[in-house]
N, C-alpha and C positions, 0 to 999 in steps of 0.2 A: 638537566636530566629530567626534572619534574615536568618541564614544558613538553618534552618529547613524549612522555607517557600520556599527558593530557591530549596532545595532538593525535597520538595513536588511537586512543579510546574514542575521540570524536570522529576520526576517520572511519573506524569500524562501525560506529553507530550510523554514520552517513551511508556507508555501503549497505548495511543491513536495511535501513529505511528504503533505499533505492531498490534493492532486490525484492523486498516484500511489496512495495508499491507496484513494481512491474509485474509481479505474479498476480496481484489482485486485478490490475488493469487488464491483463490478458484474459483472466477468467471472466471478467465482466464483458469484455469485447466478444468472447466466443459464446456467451449465453444468448440464445435466440428467443428466450421467453420474455425478455425485457424489451420495452419500446425504447426509442432513441433518447427520450427525456430521462428515463430511469437509468439508462446506461451512462449518460453524461453525468448524472448526479453521483452515481457510484464511482465513476472514474475520478471525479473531482475529489471525492472523499478519500480515495486511494492515494492521491498525491499529498493530501494534508496529514492524515493520521492513519497510515495503512494498518498498523497492528490492531488498533481499536476497531476500525470499521471492517476488517477482514472477518472477525468473529460475528459481527452483526450481519454482514452480508451472507455468510454461510448459514446462519440460523434463519434468516428471512427468505432467501431465494432458493437455496439448495435443499 
């Protein structure tokens, strides 16, 4: 039973990570004020630590 709870929590964390990364990736992709290098840099950061870099992106770009 404990394994099931652990797997459920890990699954929810993975889904949350994926959804936030896709939201940031899409926001960066639609931002026309960034050049291609900056876009690629923010997109890579979105795939690694989306929650941490989403706040930094909003403060810096928007």
